[in-house]
C-alpha positions as CSV (number, residue, x, y, z in Angstrom):
1,M,115.4,-28.7,39.9
2,A,115.1,-30.1,36.4
3,D,112.4,-32.4,37.5
4,D,110.6,-29.6,39.3
5,D,110.7,-27.5,36.1
6,K,109.2,-30.3,34.1
7,V,106.4,-30.6,36.6
8,D,105.8,-26.8,36.5
9,D,105.8,-26.8,32.7
10,A,103.2,-29.6,32.7
11,D,101.1,-27.6,35.1
12,A,101.2,-24.6,32.8
13,A,100.4,-26.7,29.8
14,S,97.2,-28.1,31.4
15,I,95.7,-24.6,32.1
16,E,92.8,-23.6,29.9
17,A,92.9,-19.8,29.4
18,G,90.0,-18.0,30.9
19,S,88.9,-14.4,31.7
20,E,89.3,-12.6,35.0
21,G,92.0,-15.1,36.2
22,T,89.6,-18.0,36.3
23,R,89.2,-21.2,34.3
24,R,86.8,-24.1,34.2
25,V,88.4,-27.4,35.2
26,H,87.4,-30.1,32.7
27,V,90.5,-32.1,32.6
28,V,90.4,-33.5,36.1
29,T,87.8,-36.2,36.1
30,E,86.0,-37.5,39.2
31,D,87.9,-40.8,38.9
32,M,91.2,-38.9,38.7
33,N,90.2,-36.8,41.8
34,R,89.4,-40.0,43.7
35,R,92.6,-41.7,42.7
36,I,94.8,-38.8,43.8
37,S,93.0,-38.1,47.1
38,R,93.1,-41.8,48.0
39,A,96.8,-42.0,47.1
40,F,97.5,-39.2,49.6
41,D,95.1,-40.8,52.1
42,Y,97.1,-44.1,52.0
43,R,100.6,-42.8,51.5
44,T,100.9,-39.4,53.2
45,L,98.1,-38.8,55.7
46,P,99.0,-41.8,57.9
47,I,102.6,-40.5,58.3
48,I,101.3,-37.0,59.3
49,C,98.8,-38.6,61.7
50,C,101.4,-40.8,63.3
51,L,103.6,-37.7,63.8
52,Y,100.7,-35.9,65.4
53,V,100.1,-38.8,67.8
54,L,103.8,-38.8,68.8
55,S,103.9,-35.1,69.2
56,Y,100.9,-35.0,71.5
57,L,102.1,-38.0,73.4
58,D,105.3,-36.2,74.1
59,R,103.7,-32.8,75.0
60,G,100.7,-34.1,76.9
61,N,102.3,-36.8,79.0
62,I,103.3,-34.1,81.5
63,G,99.8,-34.3,82.9
64,N,100.1,-38.1,83.4
65,A,103.6,-37.6,84.9
66,K,102.1,-35.2,87.4
67,T,99.4,-37.6,88.4
68,A,102.1,-40.3,88.7
69,G,104.1,-38.3,91.2
70,A,106.5,-36.0,89.3
71,Q,105.5,-32.8,91.1
72,E,105.9,-34.4,94.5
73,D,109.2,-36.2,93.7
74,L,110.8,-33.0,92.4
75,G,109.4,-31.0,95.4
76,L,107.6,-28.4,93.2
77,S,104.8,-26.1,94.3
78,S,101.8,-25.4,92.1
79,S,103.3,-22.1,90.9
80,Q,106.6,-23.9,90.0
81,W,104.7,-26.6,88.2
82,A,102.9,-23.9,86.3
83,W,106.3,-22.7,85.0
84,V,107.2,-26.2,83.9
85,L,104.0,-26.1,81.7
86,N,104.6,-22.5,80.6
87,A,108.1,-23.2,79.5
88,F,106.7,-25.4,76.8
89,Y,104.1,-22.9,75.7
90,I,106.4,-19.9,75.7
91,S,108.9,-21.6,73.4
92,Y,106.1,-23.1,71.3
93,I,104.5,-19.7,70.7
94,S,107.9,-18.2,69.9
95,F,108.3,-20.6,67.0
96,E,104.8,-20.6,65.6
97,W,106.1,-18.4,62.7
98,S,108.0,-21.4,61.4
99,T,105.0,-22.4,59.2
100,T,106.8,-20.6,56.3
101,L,109.8,-23.0,56.7
102,W,107.7,-25.7,55.1
103,R,107.9,-23.8,51.8
104,I,111.7,-23.6,52.0
105,F,113.1,-26.9,53.2
106,P,112.3,-30.4,51.8
107,A,109.6,-31.8,54.1
108,R,111.0,-35.3,54.6
109,I,114.5,-34.0,55.6
110,Y,113.0,-31.2,57.7
111,V,110.5,-33.3,59.6
112,S,112.7,-36.4,60.2
113,T,115.3,-34.1,61.8
114,L,112.6,-32.6,64.0
115,C,111.5,-36.1,65.1
116,V,114.9,-36.9,66.4
117,L,115.2,-33.6,68.2
118,W,111.8,-33.5,69.9
119,G,111.9,-37.2,70.8
120,T,115.3,-36.7,72.5
121,A,114.0,-33.7,74.4
122,A,111.0,-35.7,75.6
123,M,113.1,-38.5,76.8
124,C,115.5,-36.1,78.6
125,S,112.5,-34.9,80.6
126,G,112.4,-38.3,82.3
127,V,115.9,-37.9,83.7
128,A,115.4,-34.4,85.0
129,R,116.6,-34.0,88.6
130,N,115.1,-30.6,89.4
131,M,112.9,-27.9,88.1
132,A,115.6,-26.2,86.1
133,E,116.4,-29.3,84.1
134,L,112.8,-30.1,83.5
135,V,112.1,-26.6,82.3
136,V,115.0,-26.7,79.9
137,C,113.8,-30.0,78.4
138,R,110.3,-28.6,78.0
139,C,111.6,-25.5,76.3
140,F,113.5,-27.5,73.7
141,L,110.4,-29.8,73.2
142,G,108.3,-26.7,72.6
143,V,110.7,-25.3,69.9
144,F,110.9,-28.5,68.0
145,E,107.2,-29.4,68.2
146,A,106.2,-25.9,67.1
147,T,108.1,-26.2,63.9
148,F,106.2,-29.4,63.1
149,G,102.8,-28.6,64.5
150,A,102.5,-25.2,63.0
151,G,103.2,-26.4,59.4
152,A,101.5,-29.8,59.3
153,P,98.0,-28.3,58.6
154,Y,99.5,-26.1,56.0
155,F,101.2,-29.1,54.4
156,L,97.9,-31.0,54.1
157,S,96.1,-28.0,52.6
158,M,98.5,-28.3,49.7
159,M,97.2,-31.7,48.8
160,Y,93.4,-31.7,49.3
161,K,90.6,-29.7,47.8
162,R,88.7,-27.3,50.1
163,R,85.7,-29.8,50.4
164,E,88.1,-32.7,51.1
165,L,90.2,-30.9,53.6
166,G,87.8,-30.9,56.6
167,F,87.8,-34.7,57.1
168,R,91.5,-35.0,56.7
169,M,92.3,-32.1,58.9
170,S,90.0,-33.3,61.6
171,F,91.4,-36.8,61.3
172,M,94.9,-35.3,61.8
173,L,94.0,-32.9,64.6
174,G,91.8,-35.6,66.1
175,M,95.0,-37.5,66.7
176,S,95.3,-35.2,69.8
177,P,92.5,-36.9,71.8
178,L,93.5,-40.2,70.3
179,A,97.0,-39.6,71.5
180,N,95.7,-38.8,74.9
181,T,93.7,-42.1,74.8
182,F,97.0,-43.9,74.1
183,A,98.8,-41.8,76.7
184,S,96.2,-42.6,79.4
185,S,96.2,-46.3,78.6
186,L,100.0,-46.4,78.5
187,A,100.2,-44.5,81.7
188,Y,97.8,-46.9,83.3
189,G,100.1,-49.8,82.3
190,I,103.4,-48.1,82.9
191,T,102.5,-47.0,86.4
192,H,101.9,-50.6,87.3
193,I,105.5,-51.5,86.4
194,K,107.6,-52.1,89.5
195,G,111.3,-51.1,89.1
196,S,114.1,-48.9,90.3
197,L,112.9,-45.9,88.3
198,A,110.0,-43.8,89.5
199,P,106.8,-44.5,87.4
200,W,106.7,-40.9,86.0
201,R,110.3,-41.1,84.8
202,L,109.7,-44.5,83.1
203,L,106.6,-43.0,81.5
204,L,108.4,-40.1,79.9
205,L,111.3,-42.3,78.7
206,I,109.1,-44.9,77.2
207,E,106.7,-42.5,75.5
208,G,109.5,-40.4,74.0
209,A,111.5,-43.2,72.4
210,P,109.0,-44.0,69.5
211,T,109.4,-40.5,68.1
212,V,113.1,-41.0,67.5
213,L,112.5,-44.5,66.1
214,F,109.9,-43.1,63.6
215,A,112.3,-40.6,62.0
216,P,113.7,-43.1,59.4
217,V,110.1,-43.8,58.3
218,V,109.5,-40.1,57.7
219,F,112.8,-39.7,55.8
220,F,112.2,-42.5,53.4
221,F,108.4,-42.4,52.9
222,M,107.2,-38.8,53.3
223,I,106.8,-36.6,50.2
224,D,108.1,-33.1,49.9
225,S,105.1,-31.8,47.8
226,P,102.4,-33.2,45.5
227,Q,104.5,-32.3,42.5
228,T,107.3,-34.7,43.7
229,A,105.2,-37.6,45.0
230,R,106.9,-40.7,43.7
231,F,103.8,-42.9,44.1
232,L,101.9,-40.7,41.5
233,T,102.4,-40.9,37.8
234,E,103.6,-37.9,35.9
235,E,100.0,-37.2,34.8
236,E,98.7,-37.5,38.3
237,R,101.3,-35.2,39.7
238,T,100.2,-32.6,37.2
239,F,96.5,-33.0,38.1
240,A,97.3,-33.1,41.9
241,V,98.0,-29.4,41.6
242,D,95.5,-28.7,38.8
243,R,92.5,-30.0,40.8
244,L,92.9,-27.7,43.8
245,Q,90.8,-24.9,42.3
246,L,92.9,-22.2,43.9
247,R,96.0,-21.7,41.8
248,D,99.0,-19.8,43.2
249,R,101.7,-19.3,40.5
250,T,104.4,-18.3,43.0
251,S,107.4,-20.5,43.5
252,R,106.6,-23.4,45.8
253,R,110.0,-23.0,47.4
254,G,109.7,-19.3,48.1
255,V,107.5,-16.8,50.1
256,Q,105.5,-14.0,48.4
257,W,105.7,-11.2,50.9
258,R,102.7,-9.4,49.4
259,Q,100.5,-12.3,50.4
260,V,102.1,-12.4,53.8
261,L,101.3,-8.7,54.4
262,A,97.7,-9.4,53.2
263,G,97.5,-12.1,55.8
264,V,98.7,-9.8,58.5
265,A,96.1,-7.1,57.5
266,D,93.2,-9.5,57.2
267,Y,90.7,-9.2,60.1
268,K,89.4,-12.8,59.5
269,N,92.7,-14.2,60.6
270,Y,92.4,-12.4,64.0
271,T,88.8,-13.5,64.4
272,H,89.9,-17.1,63.8
273,G,92.8,-16.4,66.2
274,A,90.3,-15.3,68.9
275,I,88.2,-18.5,68.3
276,H,91.4,-20.5,68.6
277,F,92.4,-18.7,71.7
278,C,89.1,-19.6,73.4
279,N,89.2,-23.2,72.2
280,N,92.8,-23.7,73.0
281,F,92.4,-22.7,76.6
282,S,89.9,-25.5,77.1
283,F,92.0,-27.9,74.9
284,A,95.2,-27.3,76.9
285,A,93.4,-27.5,80.2
286,L,92.1,-31.0,79.2
287,S,95.5,-32.1,78.0
288,N,97.3,-31.0,81.1
289,F,94.8,-31.5,83.9
290,L,92.1,-34.0,82.9
291,P,93.7,-36.9,84.8
292,T,94.1,-34.6,87.8
293,I,90.4,-33.4,87.5
294,V,89.2,-37.0,87.4
295,Q,91.5,-38.0,90.3
296,S,89.9,-35.2,92.3
297,M,86.6,-37.0,92.0
298,G,87.9,-39.5,94.4
299,Y,89.7,-42.0,92.2
300,S,93.2,-43.2,92.6
301,S,95.9,-41.8,90.3
302,V,96.1,-45.1,88.5
303,D,92.3,-45.4,88.0
304,A,92.2,-41.7,86.9
305,Q,94.6,-42.5,84.0
306,G,92.3,-45.3,82.8
307,L,89.1,-43.3,83.1
308,T,90.3,-40.5,80.8
309,A,91.0,-42.9,77.9
310,P,87.4,-43.5,76.8
311,V,86.7,-39.8,77.0
312,Y,89.5,-38.9,74.6
313,F,88.5,-41.7,72.2
314,A,84.9,-40.4,72.1
315,A,86.3,-36.9,71.4
316,F,88.3,-38.4,68.4
317,L,85.1,-40.0,67.0
318,C,83.3,-36.7,67.4
319,C,86.1,-35.0,65.4
320,L,85.6,-37.5,62.5
321,L,81.8,-37.1,62.6
322,T,81.9,-33.3,62.5
323,A,84.5,-33.3,59.7
324,Y,82.4,-35.6,57.6
325,V,79.3,-33.5,58.1
326,S,81.1,-30.2,57.4
327,D,82.7,-31.5,54.2
328,R,79.5,-32.9,52.9
329,Y,77.1,-30.1,53.9
330,G,79.4,-27.1,54.6
331,H,78.2,-24.8,57.4
332,R,81.5,-24.8,59.3
333,G,80.5,-21.9,61.4
334,F,77.4,-23.6,62.7
335,I,79.4,-26.7,63.5
336,V,82.1,-24.8,65.4
337,A,79.3,-23.0,67.4
338,G,77.3,-26.1,68.1
339,F,80.2,-28.2,69.5
340,A,81.6,-25.2,71.4
341,A,78.2,-24.9,73.1
342,L,78.5,-28.6,74.1
343,G,81.9,-27.9,75.5
344,A,80.6,-24.9,77.5
345,I,77.9,-27.1,79.0
346,G,80.5,-29.6,80.1
347,Y,82.8,-27.0,81.7
348,G,79.7,-25.5,83.3
349,L,78.9,-28.8,85.0
350,L,82.5,-29.1,86.2
351,A,82.4,-25.6,87.6
352,G,78.9,-25.6,89.0
353,V,78.6,-29.1,90.5
354,R,80.7,-29.0,93.7
355,D,79.2,-32.0,95.5
356,T,81.4,-35.0,96.3
357,E,78.4,-37.3,96.0
358,K,77.6,-36.2,92.4
359,T,80.7,-37.7,90.8
360,G,78.7,-39.1,87.9
361,L,77.4,-35.7,86.9
362,R,80.9,-34.2,87.1
363,Y,82.3,-37.1,85.0
364,L,79.5,-36.4,82.4
365,G,80.9,-32.8,82.3
366,V,84.3,-34.2,81.4
367,W,82.8,-36.1,78.5
368,L,80.8,-33.1,77.2
369,A,83.8,-30.8,77.5
370,A,86.1,-33.1,75.6
371,C,83.6,-34.0,72.9
372,G,82.8,-30.3,72.4
373,V,86.2,-28.6,72.5
374,F,88.2,-30.9,70.3
375,P,85.9,-30.9,67.2
376,A,85.4,-27.1,67.5
377,L,89.1,-26.5,67.5
378,S,89.8,-28.8,64.5
379,I,87.0,-27.4,62.3
380,N,88.1,-23.8,63.1
381,I,91.6,-24.5,61.7
382,T,90.1,-26.2,58.6
383,W,87.8,-23.2,58.1
384,L,90.7,-20.8,58.3
385,L,92.7,-22.7,55.7
386,N,89.7,-23.0,53.4
387,N,89.4,-19.2,53.1
388,Q,93.0,-18.1,52.5
389,G,93.9,-16.8,49.0
390,G,97.5,-17.9,48.2
391,D,100.0,-20.3,49.7
392,S,102.0,-17.6,51.5
393,K,98.9,-15.9,52.9
394,K,97.8,-19.3,54.1
395,G,101.0,-19.8,56.0
396,A,100.9,-16.3,57.4
397,G,97.3,-16.7,58.5
398,L,97.9,-20.0,60.1
399,G,100.9,-18.6,62.0
400,I,98.8,-15.6,63.3
401,V,96.0,-17.9,64.4
402,L,98.4,-20.4,66.2
403,I,100.4,-17.6,67.9
404,I,97.2,-15.9,69.2
405,G,95.6,-19.2,70.2
406,Q,98.6,-20.7,72.0
407,C,98.7,-17.7,74.3
408,S,95.7,-19.1,76.2
409,S,97.7,-22.1,77.1
410,L,99.7,-19.8,79.4
411,I,96.5,-19.0,81.2
412,S,95.3,-22.6,81.4
413,S,98.5,-23.8,83.1
414,T,98.1,-21.4,86.0
415,V,94.4,-21.6,86.9
416,F,94.3,-25.2,88.0
417,P,96.5,-25.1,91.1
418,K,96.2,-28.0,93.5
419,E,95.2,-25.7,96.3
420,D,92.4,-24.0,94.3
421,G,88.8,-24.7,95.2
422,S,89.3,-27.5,97.7
423,V,86.1,-28.5,99.5
424,S,87.6,-27.3,102.8
425,H,87.9,-23.8,101.3
426,I,84.2,-23.6,100.3
427,P,81.9,-21.5,102.5
428,D,79.8,-23.6,104.8
429,I,76.7,-23.4,102.7
430,R,76.8,-27.2,101.9
431,G,76.9,-28.3,105.5
432,L,73.3,-29.5,105.4
433,A,74.2,-31.9,102.6
434,W,77.2,-33.4,104.4
435,P,77.1,-35.3,107.7
436,G,79.5,-33.7,110.2
437,S,81.4,-30.4,110.1
438,M,83.3,-28.9,107.1
439,A,86.5,-30.1,108.7
440,D,85.3,-33.7,108.0
441,L,85.1,-33.1,104.2
442,P,87.7,-34.7,102.1
443,D,90.3,-32.2,100.7
444,R,89.4,-32.7,97.0
445,P,89.9,-29.7,94.7
446,F,87.1,-28.9,92.3
447,Y,89.2,-26.5,90.2
448,T,86.2,-24.2,90.0
449,K,88.1,-21.2,88.7
450,G,89.7,-23.0,85.8
451,C,86.5,-24.8,84.8
452,A,84.5,-21.5,85.0
453,I,87.0,-19.8,82.7
454,G,86.8,-22.8,80.3
455,C,83.0,-22.4,80.3
456,A,83.3,-18.7,79.5
457,F,85.8,-19.1,76.7
458,T,84.0,-21.9,75.0
459,G,80.8,-19.9,75.2
460,M,82.6,-17.0,73.6
461,T,83.6,-19.3,70.7
462,V,79.9,-19.7,70.0
463,F,79.4,-16.0,69.5
464,L,82.6,-15.5,67.5
465,S,82.0,-18.4,65.1
466,L,78.4,-17.3,64.4
467,T,79.6,-13.7,63.8
468,M,82.3,-14.9,61.4
469,R,79.8,-17.0,59.5
470,F,77.5,-14.0,59.2
471,L,80.3,-11.7,57.9
472,L,81.5,-14.3,55.3
473,E,77.9,-15.0,54.1
474,R,77.3,-11.3,53.7
475,E,80.5,-10.9,51.7
476,N,79.6,-13.8,49.4
477,K,76.2,-12.3,48.7
478,R,77.8,-8.9,48.0
479,R,80.1,-10.5,45.4
480,D,77.2,-12.4,43.9
481,E,75.2,-9.2,43.5
482,L,78.2,-7.4,41.9
483,Y,79.7,-10.0,39.7
484,G,77.2,-12.8,39.5
485,T,77.2,-16.3,40.9
486,V,80.2,-18.6,40.5
487,D,80.1,-22.3,39.6
488,A,81.7,-24.7,41.9
489,D,84.0,-26.0,39.2
490,V,85.6,-22.7,38.4
491,E,89.3,-22.3,39.3
492,V,90.5,-18.9,40.7
493,D,94.0,-17.6,40.2
494,V,94.8,-16.2,43.6
495,T,98.4,-15.3,42.9
496,D,97.8,-11.5,42.7
497,E,94.5,-10.7,44.3
498,G,94.2,-13.6,46.8
499,D,90.8,-14.1,48.3
500,N,89.8,-10.6,47.2
501,H,89.4,-11.9,43.7
502,R,85.9,-11.3,42.3
503,N,85.3,-15.0,41.8
504,F,86.5,-16.2,45.2
505,R,83.8,-17.4,47.5
506,Y,84.3,-18.1,51.2
507,L,83.2,-21.3,52.8
508,T,80.9,-20.5,55.7
């Protein structure tokens, strides 16, 4: 505590008094900014990104396990398999509020403990003998992953400036498609292993173990906050907080309930939540069912695992590209809308093309859906964090968005049943395009219902994000007319008024 007090005193000493709760930042030079951000890039961001890869490996490998035979081996129907998926999402949603715990517990102890717990839960899934045991394992996995996943974006927002956050956030959230790239490649290799264990059991055991092994790395090398980063000098630790431009003087180990209530009452959080709801449906559908969708195009389960890997890697690259452009030029709303439109086209192809001879066009739809949905989701989260006034409001807003957004995962897990949309269930309007009778058609599901819903939701994202941009731009113009324009290097004290402060301007 003594060291923390010294850091806080140093922060206070560096503040130049200003009017209206603002100040102009002269003390943090561009060279100092660069040194601090690079220090976080090299020493903290890689740990968070590795954790994200591990978390998505452990949650997303259920789709690969299904393709490798888990559903058949356990004798589960499509509705029972949907409950296996829902078990994770229900427990995950129930613990999205845990964002605030990152302000209470030391991050390195908190997160390293979570690593051991969720890695163990993931490995236990590989030894489940029936539906009940698998559901229990998925429930515990959801609880422990939620407590990490909900707070990691908030943790990064405490280290980077608003114009720096987009690239880092997208790099972190882009670990999801990158993790799926690894998962598909690993699954392709693991399913070739011949042994006494079923391939899907071996898959879950092998992919869960690295999470437990990574816990010591987190404990010894992760920081608790910028103020306590041991790889920074005392001066750099002071400026690491001073440079953020939004100053919150509340205790970093406590929660300011007035800010939390402001977050609950802010319509913008619910609009971002609606955008996340739409994006997350498509995101969860890809994570859980993409190997199955590709397999339905006529490929073997092993080949389907391999064909999804390049799709996910392309989505990761798109996340980085959109983050760079949005940090450099702004316009987060336009970027979310543009890539959501791309995702809608992809899902539209998957829903509309129901011809077994047009596999290439359907596979193109897979690429467009993934490369559109993942960037739109990551930039929306960054956009939310950019426009929150106060650390506690930021945590509350993120919790609201994630709770609303994850609810769509419950829908996505039920609208891709194996029995849905098989060719043999399609009316005989395609008979002219297929030699023989409808009875001769292969029984390949097209998952038309799920893909059509994905198309509708990603299309709704376009409308919502453009509406949000319009409202924020209008509010910025209103404040400019009332109070005058604000320079980019002016710091705003958001402790009391939050983003309602007269000199706060939203990123659009």
